[in-house]
ZAMARVEX-986087 format. One line per field, with one value per atom (N, C-alpha, C): z, y, x; residue in three letters; atom name. Coordinates in steps of 0.02 Angstrom, whole numbers, plus 50000, padded with zeros to 5 digits. Atoms other than C-alpha are relative to their C-alpha. Layout:
<pts>
up = Z,...
north = Y,...
east = X,...
residu = ala,...
atome = CA,...
</pts>
This chain:
<pts>
up = 50056,49464,50019,49988,49455,49981,50012,49470,49990,50008,49415,50039,49957,49556,49968,50031,49454,49950,50049,49313,50032,49966,49430,50036,49967,49531,49950,50053,49372,49973,50026,49309,50049,49949,49473,50005,49995,49482,49941,50061,49302,50006,49996,49330,50060,49944,49499,49977,50026,49412,49952,50049,49268,50032,49967,49380,50045,49959,49499,49958,50045,49355,49972,50024,49285,50053,49946,49454,50008,49990,49472,49943,50057,49297,49971,50030,49245,50051,49952,49404,50053,49942,49534,49997,50006,49467,49990,50015,49434,50057,49945,49597,50066,49935,49776,50034,49967,49886,50043,49961,49997,49957,50045,49849,49970,50025,49785,50053,49946,49955,50000,50005,49938,49941,50060,49763,50015,49984,49828,50047,49957,49963,49958,50046,49824,49966,50033,49732,50050,49949,49893,50016,49984,49936,49940,50058,49758,49997,49996,49776,50055,49946,49943,49976,50025,49862,49949,50049,49719,50035,49964,49840,50036,49965,49941,49950,50051,49784,49975,50024,49722,50054,49945,49894,50004,50001,49888,49943,50058,49716,50018,49980,49788,50051,49947,49935,49978,50023,49830,50013,49987,49846,50072,49929,50035,50023,49982,50029,49968,50027,50003,49936,50063,49819,49999,50000,49848,50041,49957,49989,49969,50034,49890,49947,50052,49745,50029,49967,49860,50028,49970,49949,49946,50054,49786,49973,50026,49724,50048,49952,49885,49994,50006,49867,49933,50066,49681,49998,50002,49694,50055,49948,49857,49976,50028,49768,49950,50049,49626,50036,49965,49747,50044,49954,49878,49962,50035,49765,49947,50052,49624,50028,49971,49738,50022,49980,49803,49938,50062,49624,49976,50022,49579,50046,49951,49739,49986,50011,49704,49934,50067,49519,49995,50008,49528,50061,49938,49705,50024,49975,49750,50060,49939,49930,50009,49992,49914,49973,50022,49821,50059,49940,49992,50037,49968,50049,49973,50032,49932,50027,49980,49998,50054,49948,50156,49974,50028,50048,49975,50020,49974,50060,49938,50149,50029,49975,50199,49959,50042,50050,50021,49977,50110,50065,49937,50285,49989,50016,50214,49968,50030,50109,50051,49947,50262,50044,49960,50358,49965,50039,50220,49997,50002,50207,50066,49935,50393,50000,50001,50358,49937,50063,50190,50003,50000,50242,50003,50000,50205,50069,49935,50363,49989,50004,50389,50038,49967,50426,49991,50003,50468,50014,49990,50453,50037,49961,50584,49979
north = 49964,49405,50074,49928,49595,50019,49984,49662,50075,49931,49823,50004,50001,49856,50030,49969,49970,49953,50046,49845,49938,50058,49698,50018,49978,49796,50011,49989,49849,49934,50066,49669,49964,50032,49600,50034,49963,49738,49988,50013,49712,49933,50067,49527,49992,50003,49553,50025,49974,49659,49949,50047,49535,49936,50062,49382,50011,49983,49468,50007,49992,49515,49933,50067,49339,49961,50035,49270,50025,49971,49389,49984,50007,49370,49929,50066,49194,49942,50056,49092,50003,49993,49162,49957,50041,49070,49926,50069,48910,49962,50035,48874,50017,49991,48856,50063,49937,49011,49991,50014,48929,50009,49995,48915,50070,49931,49088,50045,49961,49159,49988,50016,49070,50037,49965,49141,50075,49928,49317,50016,49990,49296,50004,49998,49259,50068,49935,49418,50055,49949,49521,50001,50003,49460,50018,49978,49488,50076,49927,49669,50026,49979,49682,49999,50006,49620,50055,49947,49743,50067,49937,49889,50003,50002,49835,50011,49993,49819,50072,49931,49991,50049,49959,50066,49994,50010,49989,50039,49961,50067,50074,49929,50237,50015,49990,50213,49979,50029,50138,50044,49959,50289,49997,50003,50266,49930,50070,50078,49972,50035,49965,49963,50029,49911,49923,50073,49728,49973,50022,49709,50018,49981,49803,49949,50049,49683,49934,50062,49532,50005,49989,49603,49998,49998,49638,49929,50068,49462,49956,50039,49386,50016,49982,49483,49978,50020,49447,49924,50073,49260,49975,50018,49251,50007,49989,49322,49945,50052,49197,49934,50063,49051,50003,49995,49111,50006,49987,49182,49946,50051,49059,49934,50063,48909,50007,49990,48985,50001,50001,49015,49929,50070,48835,49960,50035,48771,50016,49979,48871,49974,50020,48830,49924,50072,48645,49963,50026,48620,49938,50052,48512,50030,49969,48553,49992,50009,48488,50060,49939,48650,50046,49959,48731,49985,50018,48640,50043,49958,48753,50072,49930,48916,50026,49974,48929,50018,49982,48933,50073,49930,49096,50046,49961,49159,50008,49995,49120,50051,49950,49222,50071,49935,49368,50019,49987,49353,50017,49986,49346,50069,49934,49500,50056,49949,49599,50000,50004,49536,50036,49967,49593,50075,49929,49758,50035,49971,49787,50021,49986,49784,50038,49968,49874,50074,49929,50058,50010,49984,50132,50027,49975,50164,50065,49935,50341,49997,49996,50357,50071,49932,50524,49998,49995,50564,50065,49939,50685,50027
east = 50027,50497,49994,50007,50511,49928,50070,50336,49990,50022,50253,49934,50059,50129,49937,50059,50016,49969,50027,49999,49969,50029,49972,49935,50061,49845,49943,50050,49755,49974,50019,49755,49954,50042,49686,49932,50063,49555,49955,50039,49500,49965,50030,49475,49953,50047,49391,49931,50064,49258,49969,50025,49242,49974,50020,49235,49939,50058,49114,49937,50058,48999,49978,50016,49009,49962,50034,48959,49929,50066,48813,49952,50045,48744,49995,50000,48791,49994,49998,48810,49946,50043,48693,49937,50060,48540,50016,49982,48638,50033,49967,48728,49965,50031,48669,50027,49981,48674,50064,49939,48807,50063,49943,48925,50007,49997,48879,50034,49968,48931,50075,49928,49099,50031,49977,49119,50010,49996,49084,50057,49941,49217,50063,49943,49341,50006,50000,49291,50021,49985,49301,50075,49929,49476,50044,49962,49534,50001,50001,49478,50046,49955,49569,50072,49931,49729,50015,49992,49703,50015,49991,49688,50067,49935,49840,50057,49947,49947,50003,50000,49892,50024,49974,49927,50076,49927,50101,50032,49975,50125,50005,50000,50079,50055,49950,50199,50070,49936,50340,50061,49940,50457,50024,49982,50456,50019,49989,50485,50064,49942,50634,49978,50023,50622,49997,50000,50668,49942,50055,50544,49932,50062,50412,49982,50011,50432,49976,50019,50421,49929,50065,50270,49945,50049,50177,49989,50007,50213,49961,50039,50146,49926,50070,49984,49970,50025,49967,49988,50008,49998,49954,50048,49903,49929,50067,49752,49983,50012,49770,49983,50010,49782,49936,50057,49655,49934,50063,49521,49988,50008,49553,49973,50024,49527,49927,50070,49364,49955,50039,49303,49989,50005,49341,49954,50043,49259,49927,50069,49101,49972,50025,49087,49992,50002,49128,49971,50028,49061,50038,49954,49210,50036,49974,49253,50075,49928,49431,50039,49966,49473,50013,49991,49453,50065,49937,49610,50058,49948,49711,49997,50012,49637,50048,49954,49745,50070,49935,49902,49999,50008,49837,49998,50002,49800,50069,49931,49979,50039,49967,50038,49980,50023,49931,50035,49966,50004,50074,49930,50180,50007,49999,50141,49997,50005,50089,50063,49938,50242,50057,49947,50359,49987,50018,50265,50019,49981,50296,50073,49928,50484,50022,49984,50474,50018,49982,50486,50076,49928,50656,50018,49978,50753,50037,49967,50808,50066,49935,50992,50026,49974,51065,50075,49927,51248,50015,49983,51315,50066
residu = met,met,met,lys,lys,lys,ser,ser,ser,asn,asn,asn,pro,pro,pro,val,val,val,lys,lys,lys,leu,leu,leu,gly,gly,gly,ala,ala,ala,leu,leu,leu,leu,leu,leu,gly,gly,gly,phe,phe,phe,phe,phe,phe,ala,ala,ala,val,val,val,ala,ala,ala,ile,ile,ile,gly,gly,gly,ala,ala,ala,phe,phe,phe,gly,gly,gly,lys,lys,lys,his,his,his,ala,ala,ala,leu,leu,leu,glu,glu,glu,ser,ser,ser,arg,arg,arg,ile,ile,ile,glu,glu,glu,ser,ser,ser,his,his,his,tyr,tyr,tyr,met,met,met,ala,ala,ala,ile,ile,ile,tyr,tyr,tyr,glu,glu,glu,ile,ile,ile,gly,gly,gly,val,val,val,arg,arg,arg,tyr,tyr,tyr,gln,gln,gln,phe,phe,phe,tyr,tyr,tyr,ala,ala,ala,thr,thr,thr,leu,leu,leu,val,val,val,ile,ile,ile,leu,leu,leu,ala,ala,ala,ile,ile,ile,ala,ala,ala,ala,ala,ala,leu,leu,leu,ala,ala,ala,pro,pro,pro,gln,gln,gln,leu,leu,leu,asn,asn,asn,pro,pro,pro,lys,lys,lys,arg,arg,arg,thr,thr,thr,asn,asn,asn,leu,leu,leu,cys,cys,cys,val,val,val,asn,asn,asn,phe,phe,phe,phe,phe,phe,phe,phe,phe,tyr,tyr,tyr,gly,gly,gly,ser,ser,ser,ile,ile,ile,ile,ile,ile,phe,phe,phe,ser,ser,ser,gly,gly,gly,ser,ser,ser,leu,leu,leu,tyr,tyr,tyr,leu,leu,leu,leu,leu,leu,ala,ala,ala,ile,ile,ile,phe,phe,phe,gln,gln,gln,lys,lys,lys,asp,asp,asp,trp,trp,trp,phe,phe,phe,gly,gly,gly,ala,ala,ala,ile,ile,ile,thr,thr,thr,pro,pro,pro,leu,leu,leu,gly,gly,gly,gly,gly,gly,ile,ile,ile,cys,cys,cys,phe,phe,phe,leu,leu,leu,ala,ala,ala,gly,gly,gly,phe,phe,phe,ala,ala,ala,val,val,val,leu,leu,leu,phe,phe,phe,phe,phe,phe,ala,ala,ala,pro,pro,pro,arg,arg,arg,thr,thr,thr,glu,glu,glu,thr,thr,thr,thr,thr,thr,ala,ala,ala,asp,asp,asp
atome = N,CA,C,N,CA,C,N,CA,C,N,CA,C,N,CA,C,N,CA,C,N,CA,C,N,CA,C,N,CA,C,N,CA,C,N,CA,C,N,CA,C,N,CA,C,N,CA,C,N,CA,C,N,CA,C,N,CA,C,N,CA,C,N,CA,C,N,CA,C,N,CA,C,N,CA,C,N,CA,C,N,CA,C,N,CA,C,N,CA,C,N,CA,C,N,CA,C,N,CA,C,N,CA,C,N,CA,C,N,CA,C,N,CA,C,N,CA,C,N,CA,C,N,CA,C,N,CA,C,N,CA,C,N,CA,C,N,CA,C,N,CA,C,N,CA,C,N,CA,C,N,CA,C,N,CA,C,N,CA,C,N,CA,C,N,CA,C,N,CA,C,N,CA,C,N,CA,C,N,CA,C,N,CA,C,N,CA,C,N,CA,C,N,CA,C,N,CA,C,N,CA,C,N,CA,C,N,CA,C,N,CA,C,N,CA,C,N,CA,C,N,CA,C,N,CA,C,N,CA,C,N,CA,C,N,CA,C,N,CA,C,N,CA,C,N,CA,C,N,CA,C,N,CA,C,N,CA,C,N,CA,C,N,CA,C,N,CA,C,N,CA,C,N,CA,C,N,CA,C,N,CA,C,N,CA,C,N,CA,C,N,CA,C,N,CA,C,N,CA,C,N,CA,C,N,CA,C,N,CA,C,N,CA,C,N,CA,C,N,CA,C,N,CA,C,N,CA,C,N,CA,C,N,CA,C,N,CA,C,N,CA,C,N,CA,C,N,CA,C,N,CA,C,N,CA,C,N,CA,C,N,CA,C,N,CA,C,N,CA,C,N,CA,C,N,CA,C,N,CA,C,N,CA,C,N,CA,C,N,CA,C,N,CA,C,N,CA,C,N,CA,C,N,CA,C,N,CA,C,N,CA,C,N,CA,C,N,CA,C,N,CA,C,N,CA,C,N,CA,C,N,CA,C,N,CA,C,N,CA,C
</pts>
């Protein structure tokens, strides 16, 4: 999928704020502190992914476009899987949702690995 890093970053950031506010105002008094801490980790990592995607957007002219697209997708879907599974775990208090979380972490790791190889290589012709 061809991604637009600015739009994906804005979308993730928007929902991170909305989901974080929902947790603070609607859930905090209804779920145990252990699960609220898990929920907050999901929000935090969603913000991290947002910032990485927006940084990639800012660096896009210096990066290989195919690798940039792949990298952004890894961070976007990693955030959906990682944070989403933590939100579900916290809200429904079903610990088996935690088994899904590492798949999102693997996406984050893959995103950073692809980012490592994303800078355009400088070739000079003599």
